N, C-alpha and C positions, 0 to 999 in steps of 0.2 A: 395613289389609287391602288387598291387591292381587289382582285377579282375573287368573288365568293361564289358558292354554289348557286345562290339566288340572284346574283347581280354584282354590283360593285360597291366598295366601301371607299369613300373619299375622306382623306385626312389632310390637314394643313399644319405645318410646323413653321414657326418663326423664331430664329435665333438672334437675340439682340447682341449689342456690342460687348456685353459682359459674358456671353456664352449661355445665358438663360434661355431655355426653350419654352415658348408659349405655343398652345396647340388648340385646334378645333377638330372635333371628331364625334361621331355618335357614341353613346355610352355602350358599355360592354354587353348590355342586354338587348341591343338592337334598337333602342329608343333614339329619339332625335335630340340634338343639343338644343337647349332652351336658355336664352334666345338663340334663334337659328343663325348659323353661319351660312351665307348664301354664295354659291358658285354658279355662274352663268356661262355657258359655252356660246361664243359668238361666231366661231369658225371651226370647222372640222373637215380635214382632208385625210387622205390615206397616210400622210406622213406627219401631220402636225395638228394639235388642238390649241385653240386660243380662247381667252375669255376674260371675265372680270370676277372679283370676289369682294365680299364685304361682311363685316360682322365681328362679334367678340371672340377673342382668343383666351382660353383658360390659362391661369398662371402656372408656372413650373411647379413641380412637386414640392410641397412645403410652402409655396407662395400663397399670398392672399389677394393679390391684385393682378387682374388680367389687363389686356389692352384691347382696343377697338381698331379694326382695320377699315378704312374707307377708300374707295377708288383703287383697289388692288387690280393689277393686270397680270396675266400669265400667257406664255406662248411656249409650249414644250413639244419636243418631237415624240412621235408614237413609235413604239418598237414592235 
């Protein structure tokens, strides 16, 4: 998550067993990824954020095939 002047930018990277990095993020012009990668916050405290995520991840640079995430979970500390 990157804080911008107008809000936050959320990105997701997945590194597979071969070291290839798949990613989900808005395009450079501020548009939305299509189809959408969805992140839902289910719990937010002063020290931790938790939730779920689902959707397509784009292929690594030079790749042609992405992957689809279903039932993803996260729980990360806030700094």
